[in-house]
PyMOL commands that place a pseudoatom at each C-alpha (Angstrom):
pseudoatom trace, name=CA, resn=MET, resi=1, chain=A, elem=C, hetatm=0, pos=[126.429, 72.343, 120.049]
pseudoatom trace, name=CA, resn=ASP, resi=2, chain=A, elem=C, hetatm=0, pos=[126.597, 76.117, 119.685]
pseudoatom trace, name=CA, resn=LEU, resi=3, chain=A, elem=C, hetatm=0, pos=[125.493, 76.821, 116.116]
pseudoatom trace, name=CA, resn=ALA, resi=4, chain=A, elem=C, hetatm=0, pos=[124.690, 80.496, 116.641]
pseudoatom trace, name=CA, resn=SER, resi=5, chain=A, elem=C, hetatm=0, pos=[128.279, 81.368, 117.584]
pseudoatom trace, name=CA, resn=GLY, resi=6, chain=A, elem=C, hetatm=0, pos=[129.684, 79.576, 114.538]
pseudoatom trace, name=CA, resn=THR, resi=7, chain=A, elem=C, hetatm=0, pos=[131.873, 77.298, 116.636]
pseudoatom trace, name=CA, resn=LYS, resi=8, chain=A, elem=C, hetatm=0, pos=[130.267, 74.213, 115.108]
pseudoatom trace, name=CA, resn=THR, resi=9, chain=A, elem=C, hetatm=0, pos=[129.135, 74.088, 111.504]
pseudoatom trace, name=CA, resn=HIS, resi=10, chain=A, elem=C, hetatm=0, pos=[127.154, 71.654, 109.387]
pseudoatom trace, name=CA, resn=MET, resi=11, chain=A, elem=C, hetatm=0, pos=[125.104, 71.653, 106.194]
pseudoatom trace, name=CA, resn=VAL, resi=12, chain=A, elem=C, hetatm=0, pos=[121.530, 72.773, 106.761]
pseudoatom trace, name=CA, resn=HIS, resi=13, chain=A, elem=C, hetatm=0, pos=[120.246, 72.345, 103.202]
pseudoatom trace, name=CA, resn=ALA, resi=14, chain=A, elem=C, hetatm=0, pos=[121.857, 71.663, 99.870]
pseudoatom trace, name=CA, resn=ILE, resi=15, chain=A, elem=C, hetatm=0, pos=[120.647, 75.011, 98.503]
pseudoatom trace, name=CA, resn=ASN, resi=16, chain=A, elem=C, hetatm=0, pos=[122.375, 78.292, 97.816]
pseudoatom trace, name=CA, resn=ILE, resi=17, chain=A, elem=C, hetatm=0, pos=[121.503, 80.674, 100.654]
pseudoatom trace, name=CA, resn=ASN, resi=18, chain=A, elem=C, hetatm=0, pos=[122.664, 84.244, 101.133]
pseudoatom trace, name=CA, resn=ARG, resi=19, chain=A, elem=C, hetatm=0, pos=[123.144, 86.457, 104.163]
pseudoatom trace, name=CA, resn=PRO, resi=20, chain=A, elem=C, hetatm=0, pos=[122.190, 83.905, 106.833]
pseudoatom trace, name=CA, resn=ASP, resi=21, chain=A, elem=C, hetatm=0, pos=[121.385, 85.119, 110.361]
pseudoatom trace, name=CA, resn=TRP, resi=22, chain=A, elem=C, hetatm=0, pos=[120.849, 82.817, 113.360]
pseudoatom trace, name=CA, resn=SER, resi=23, chain=A, elem=C, hetatm=0, pos=[117.965, 83.477, 115.742]
pseudoatom trace, name=CA, resn=PRO, resi=24, chain=A, elem=C, hetatm=0, pos=[119.105, 84.554, 119.231]
pseudoatom trace, name=CA, resn=ASP, resi=25, chain=A, elem=C, hetatm=0, pos=[118.328, 81.086, 120.632]
pseudoatom trace, name=CA, resn=GLY, resi=26, chain=A, elem=C, hetatm=0, pos=[120.222, 79.335, 117.810]
pseudoatom trace, name=CA, resn=GLN, resi=27, chain=A, elem=C, hetatm=0, pos=[117.148, 77.323, 116.772]
pseudoatom trace, name=CA, resn=TRP, resi=28, chain=A, elem=C, hetatm=0, pos=[116.393, 79.039, 113.433]
pseudoatom trace, name=CA, resn=LEU, resi=29, chain=A, elem=C, hetatm=0, pos=[118.336, 80.391, 110.488]
pseudoatom trace, name=CA, resn=ALA, resi=30, chain=A, elem=C, hetatm=0, pos=[116.873, 83.262, 108.427]
pseudoatom trace, name=CA, resn=PHE, resi=31, chain=A, elem=C, hetatm=0, pos=[118.316, 83.817, 104.965]
pseudoatom trace, name=CA, resn=MET, resi=32, chain=A, elem=C, hetatm=0, pos=[117.592, 85.237, 101.541]
pseudoatom trace, name=CA, resn=MET, resi=33, chain=A, elem=C, hetatm=0, pos=[117.194, 83.169, 98.407]
pseudoatom trace, name=CA, resn=ASN, resi=34, chain=A, elem=C, hetatm=0, pos=[115.912, 84.390, 95.038]
pseudoatom trace, name=CA, resn=ALA, resi=35, chain=A, elem=C, hetatm=0, pos=[115.187, 87.842, 96.566]
pseudoatom trace, name=CA, resn=GLN, resi=36, chain=A, elem=C, hetatm=0, pos=[112.836, 86.376, 99.203]
pseudoatom trace, name=CA, resn=ILE, resi=37, chain=A, elem=C, hetatm=0, pos=[113.274, 85.742, 102.944]
pseudoatom trace, name=CA, resn=TYR, resi=38, chain=A, elem=C, hetatm=0, pos=[113.100, 82.214, 104.376]
pseudoatom trace, name=CA, resn=LYS, resi=39, chain=A, elem=C, hetatm=0, pos=[113.693, 80.541, 107.716]
pseudoatom trace, name=CA, resn=VAL, resi=40, chain=A, elem=C, hetatm=0, pos=[114.670, 76.974, 108.527]
pseudoatom trace, name=CA, resn=LYS, resi=41, chain=A, elem=C, hetatm=0, pos=[115.250, 75.109, 111.798]
pseudoatom trace, name=CA, resn=ALA, resi=42, chain=A, elem=C, hetatm=0, pos=[118.854, 74.415, 112.770]
pseudoatom trace, name=CA, resn=ASP, resi=43, chain=A, elem=C, hetatm=0, pos=[118.366, 70.728, 111.950]
pseudoatom trace, name=CA, resn=GLY, resi=44, chain=A, elem=C, hetatm=0, pos=[117.237, 71.595, 108.387]
pseudoatom trace, name=CA, resn=ASP, resi=45, chain=A, elem=C, hetatm=0, pos=[113.555, 70.925, 109.077]
pseudoatom trace, name=CA, resn=SER, resi=46, chain=A, elem=C, hetatm=0, pos=[110.598, 73.277, 108.517]
pseudoatom trace, name=CA, resn=LEU, resi=47, chain=A, elem=C, hetatm=0, pos=[111.828, 75.396, 105.609]
pseudoatom trace, name=CA, resn=THR, resi=48, chain=A, elem=C, hetatm=0, pos=[109.376, 78.325, 105.493]
pseudoatom trace, name=CA, resn=GLN, resi=49, chain=A, elem=C, hetatm=0, pos=[109.143, 81.150, 102.952]
pseudoatom trace, name=CA, resn=LEU, resi=50, chain=A, elem=C, hetatm=0, pos=[108.351, 84.357, 104.866]
pseudoatom trace, name=CA, resn=THR, resi=51, chain=A, elem=C, hetatm=0, pos=[108.044, 86.897, 102.029]
pseudoatom trace, name=CA, resn=HIS, resi=52, chain=A, elem=C, hetatm=0, pos=[106.328, 86.490, 98.676]
pseudoatom trace, name=CA, resn=GLU, resi=53, chain=A, elem=C, hetatm=0, pos=[106.293, 89.900, 96.958]
pseudoatom trace, name=CA, resn=GLY, resi=54, chain=A, elem=C, hetatm=0, pos=[108.864, 92.464, 95.948]
pseudoatom trace, name=CA, resn=ARG, resi=55, chain=A, elem=C, hetatm=0, pos=[112.590, 91.938, 96.378]
pseudoatom trace, name=CA, resn=ASN, resi=56, chain=A, elem=C, hetatm=0, pos=[113.644, 91.267, 99.974]
pseudoatom trace, name=CA, resn=PHE, resi=57, chain=A, elem=C, hetatm=0, pos=[117.169, 91.256, 101.358]
pseudoatom trace, name=CA, resn=PHE, resi=58, chain=A, elem=C, hetatm=0, pos=[119.377, 91.157, 104.464]
pseudoatom trace, name=CA, resn=PRO, resi=59, chain=A, elem=C, hetatm=0, pos=[117.289, 89.385, 107.139]
pseudoatom trace, name=CA, resn=ASP, resi=60, chain=A, elem=C, hetatm=0, pos=[118.233, 90.228, 110.721]
pseudoatom trace, name=CA, resn=TRP, resi=61, chain=A, elem=C, hetatm=0, pos=[116.621, 88.652, 113.798]
pseudoatom trace, name=CA, resn=GLY, resi=62, chain=A, elem=C, hetatm=0, pos=[115.425, 91.015, 116.513]
pseudoatom trace, name=CA, resn=PRO, resi=63, chain=A, elem=C, hetatm=0, pos=[116.997, 90.559, 119.955]
pseudoatom trace, name=CA, resn=ASP, resi=64, chain=A, elem=C, hetatm=0, pos=[113.929, 88.748, 121.349]
pseudoatom trace, name=CA, resn=GLY, resi=65, chain=A, elem=C, hetatm=0, pos=[113.736, 86.328, 118.384]
pseudoatom trace, name=CA, resn=GLN, resi=66, chain=A, elem=C, hetatm=0, pos=[110.117, 87.261, 117.652]
pseudoatom trace, name=CA, resn=TRP, resi=67, chain=A, elem=C, hetatm=0, pos=[110.724, 89.441, 114.590]
pseudoatom trace, name=CA, resn=ILE, resi=68, chain=A, elem=C, hetatm=0, pos=[112.946, 89.491, 111.528]
pseudoatom trace, name=CA, resn=ALA, resi=69, chain=A, elem=C, hetatm=0, pos=[113.812, 92.852, 109.976]
pseudoatom trace, name=CA, resn=TYR, resi=70, chain=A, elem=C, hetatm=0, pos=[114.746, 92.971, 106.290]
pseudoatom trace, name=CA, resn=ASP, resi=71, chain=A, elem=C, hetatm=0, pos=[115.143, 95.391, 103.390]
pseudoatom trace, name=CA, resn=ASN, resi=72, chain=A, elem=C, hetatm=0, pos=[112.380, 95.434, 100.769]
pseudoatom trace, name=CA, resn=THR, resi=73, chain=A, elem=C, hetatm=0, pos=[112.476, 96.895, 97.267]
pseudoatom trace, name=CA, resn=ASP, resi=74, chain=A, elem=C, hetatm=0, pos=[109.398, 96.858, 95.060]
pseudoatom trace, name=CA, resn=CYS, resi=75, chain=A, elem=C, hetatm=0, pos=[111.473, 97.861, 92.001]
pseudoatom trace, name=CA, resn=GLY, resi=76, chain=A, elem=C, hetatm=0, pos=[108.660, 99.947, 90.474]
pseudoatom trace, name=CA, resn=GLY, resi=77, chain=A, elem=C, hetatm=0, pos=[106.255, 97.077, 90.022]
pseudoatom trace, name=CA, resn=GLY, resi=78, chain=A, elem=C, hetatm=0, pos=[103.605, 99.479, 88.689]
pseudoatom trace, name=CA, resn=ARG, resi=79, chain=A, elem=C, hetatm=0, pos=[100.906, 98.345, 91.097]
for i in range(1, 79): cmd.bond("trace and resi %d" % i, "trace and resi %d" % (i + 1))
show_as sticks, trace
zoom trace
């Protein structure tokens, strides 16, 4: 099954995710939810929140699959 190419699709989680991006090996999906970045395995297991502060958007896996780039906005948190 080639999930990364989009040729086969299935529900990963019954949650509202935005801007999903598959890892280069097709094993992980990075996405944004509630202005934070998460990743989850292709089978829906191991949901992991990767960011916890600020507002984070547009996750994008690096070509080697080791890093995820994303936009971050602190929104003037006054810290």
